[in-house]
C-alpha positions as CSV (number, residue, x, y, z in Angstrom):
1,M,93.3,118.8,76.0
2,K,96.0,117.7,77.4
3,K,98.3,118.0,74.0
4,Q,97.3,119.1,70.3
5,P,97.7,116.6,67.7
6,A,100.2,117.6,65.4
7,Q,100.2,115.5,62.8
8,G,97.6,113.8,60.4
9,R,96.9,110.8,62.3
10,S,97.0,111.8,65.2
11,Q,94.6,114.5,64.3
12,A,92.5,112.1,62.6
13,T,92.2,109.8,66.2
14,V,91.1,113.0,67.8
15,E,88.7,113.4,65.3
16,A,87.2,109.5,65.6
17,V,86.9,110.4,69.1
18,L,85.0,113.5,68.9
19,T,82.6,111.6,66.1
20,A,82.3,108.4,68.5
21,T,81.4,110.6,71.6
22,A,78.8,112.8,70.0
23,Q,77.2,109.2,68.5
24,L,76.9,108.0,71.7
25,L,75.8,110.6,73.6
26,A,73.0,110.8,70.9
27,E,72.7,106.9,70.9
28,S,73.0,106.3,75.1
29,G,73.4,109.8,77.1
30,Y,75.8,111.1,79.3
31,A,75.4,109.1,82.0
32,A,76.0,105.8,80.2
33,L,78.9,107.2,78.2
34,T,82.6,106.1,79.4
35,T,86.3,106.4,77.7
36,N,85.7,102.6,76.6
37,H,82.7,102.7,75.2
38,I,84.0,106.0,73.4
39,A,87.7,104.1,72.2
40,E,86.2,101.0,71.2
41,R,83.2,103.0,68.8
42,A,86.4,105.0,68.1
43,G,88.4,102.0,67.0
44,V,91.1,103.5,69.5
45,S,93.2,102.3,72.4
46,I,92.3,103.9,75.6
47,G,95.6,104.7,76.4
48,S,95.0,107.2,72.8
49,I,92.2,108.6,74.2
50,Y,93.9,109.8,77.5
51,Q,97.2,110.5,75.5
52,Y,94.9,113.6,74.2
53,F,92.3,113.7,77.0
54,P,92.2,113.7,80.4
55,G,88.8,112.6,80.7
56,K,85.3,112.0,79.4
57,E,84.6,115.5,80.8
58,A,86.8,117.3,78.2
59,I,86.1,115.1,75.4
60,V,82.7,115.9,75.9
61,A,83.4,119.5,76.2
62,L,85.3,119.8,72.8
63,V,82.2,117.9,71.3
64,V,80.3,120.7,72.4
65,E,82.9,123.4,71.2
66,H,82.5,121.9,67.7
67,T,78.9,121.0,67.6
68,V,78.2,125.5,68.0
69,A,80.4,126.0,65.9
70,E,78.9,123.6,63.4
71,I,75.2,125.2,64.1
72,L,76.4,128.9,63.4
73,A,78.5,128.0,60.4
74,D,75.2,125.9,59.1
75,F,73.0,129.3,60.3
76,G,75.0,131.4,58.3
77,R,75.8,129.2,55.2
78,G,71.7,128.6,55.0
79,L,70.7,132.5,55.8
80,L,73.3,135.0,55.1
81,G,74.2,136.2,51.2
82,H,70.8,135.6,49.1
83,A,67.3,136.2,49.5
84,I,65.4,134.0,51.2
85,G,62.4,133.9,52.6
86,P,60.1,133.2,56.2
87,A,60.2,129.8,55.0
88,R,63.5,129.1,53.9
89,I,64.8,131.0,57.4
90,A,62.3,128.3,59.4
91,E,63.7,125.0,57.1
92,V,67.1,126.0,58.2
93,L,66.7,127.0,61.8
94,Y,64.3,123.8,62.3
95,D,67.1,121.3,60.1
96,T,70.0,122.5,61.4
97,I,68.8,121.4,64.8
98,D,67.0,118.4,64.0
99,R,70.0,116.9,62.2
100,R,71.5,117.2,65.8
101,A,68.7,116.4,68.1
102,G,69.8,112.9,70.0
103,L,73.3,114.8,70.7
104,L,71.1,118.1,71.9
105,R,68.9,116.3,73.6
106,A,72.0,114.9,75.8
107,L,74.0,117.9,76.0
108,N,71.1,120.1,77.4
109,Y,69.2,117.8,79.4
110,E,72.2,115.4,80.8
111,V,75.6,117.2,81.3
112,P,75.9,118.7,83.9
113,F,78.8,121.3,82.9
114,L,77.4,122.6,79.9
115,R,77.0,125.7,80.9
116,D,80.5,126.1,81.7
117,V,82.0,125.3,78.0
118,P,83.4,128.3,76.7
119,A,81.4,128.3,73.7
120,V,78.3,127.8,75.0
121,G,78.7,130.9,76.7
122,T,79.9,133.3,74.0
123,M,76.8,131.0,72.0
124,R,74.4,133.6,72.5
125,G,76.3,136.7,71.3
126,R,77.8,134.9,68.5
127,L,73.6,134.3,67.4
128,L,73.0,137.7,68.3
129,A,75.8,139.1,66.2
130,L,74.2,135.9,63.1
131,A,70.5,137.3,64.0
132,G,71.1,140.7,63.4
133,R,72.9,140.1,60.0
134,I,70.3,137.6,59.4
135,Y,67.0,139.8,60.8
136,S,69.0,142.7,58.7
137,D,69.3,141.3,55.3
138,Q,66.2,139.1,55.0
139,L,63.3,141.5,57.2
140,G,64.6,144.8,57.8
141,D,64.3,146.5,60.9
142,G,60.7,145.0,61.0
143,G,59.5,148.5,61.9
144,F,60.9,148.0,65.5
145,R,61.7,151.0,67.4
146,H,65.0,149.1,69.3
147,P,66.0,147.1,66.4
148,E,68.7,145.6,68.9
149,A,66.6,144.8,71.7
150,A,63.9,143.4,69.0
151,A,66.7,141.2,67.4
152,F,68.0,140.0,70.8
153,Q,64.1,138.9,71.6
154,L,63.1,137.5,68.5
155,T,66.6,135.5,68.7
156,A,65.7,134.3,72.2
157,M,62.2,133.1,71.1
158,M,63.3,131.4,67.9
159,Q,65.9,129.4,69.4
160,A,63.4,128.7,72.1
161,A,60.7,127.8,69.9
162,V,63.0,125.6,67.8
163,L,64.7,123.3,70.4
164,D,61.4,123.0,72.2
165,S,59.7,121.7,69.0
166,I,62.5,119.3,68.2
167,L,63.6,117.9,71.7
168,A,60.4,118.0,73.4
169,P,57.4,119.2,71.1
170,P,54.0,118.6,72.1
171,P,51.7,115.1,71.3
172,G,51.1,115.0,68.0
173,M,52.8,117.9,65.9
174,T,54.6,117.0,63.1
175,R,58.0,118.4,62.2
176,R,55.9,120.2,58.8
177,Q,53.7,121.8,61.5
178,A,56.5,123.4,63.7
179,I,58.4,124.5,60.1
180,D,55.0,126.2,58.7
181,T,53.6,127.7,61.8
182,L,57.4,129.4,62.6
183,A,57.6,130.6,58.9
184,E,54.3,132.1,60.1
185,I,55.6,133.7,63.1
186,I,58.6,135.2,61.1
187,A,56.6,136.4,58.2
188,R,54.2,138.1,60.5
189,L,57.3,139.7,61.9
190,S,58.4,141.0,59.0
191,A,55.4,142.1,57.5
């Protein structure tokens, strides 16, 4: 960002720009995204956008930062602090990603600098720390000889399974099948 919004009105402008950008990415993708489209959708002038952002890349990078934070917060709220079973874990993982499917599809497949956004670089470690807490709260150590390595590999497998189930599912696989199968895998791992 060029400058941080200090007042309520400027914060509302930046939030409107971020919301509009996320919506446009989900609807039309990265290639079709322009600052003019963002300004129109956000209901702000193009000058207001350039007052805070040097261009669409900076706006998208901040959308990525916010999206990563929201996903991790949703996982934490849904999975920490109370006893839940494999079905609930699968539902929370699936629903958290599914709510953002269009946006995540555009970010994952179209944004050329996605891996350069700091939140993406730190996401794996943050996700692994959260997963370690979830696994120890919900699954114990599962009898694994190397619990940290198991948490890493389980996290990587679940992340890939959930993302692919939503963003690139095989023909005919339903939401229910994806969630039920993920829950079954989690249950077998924790047995």
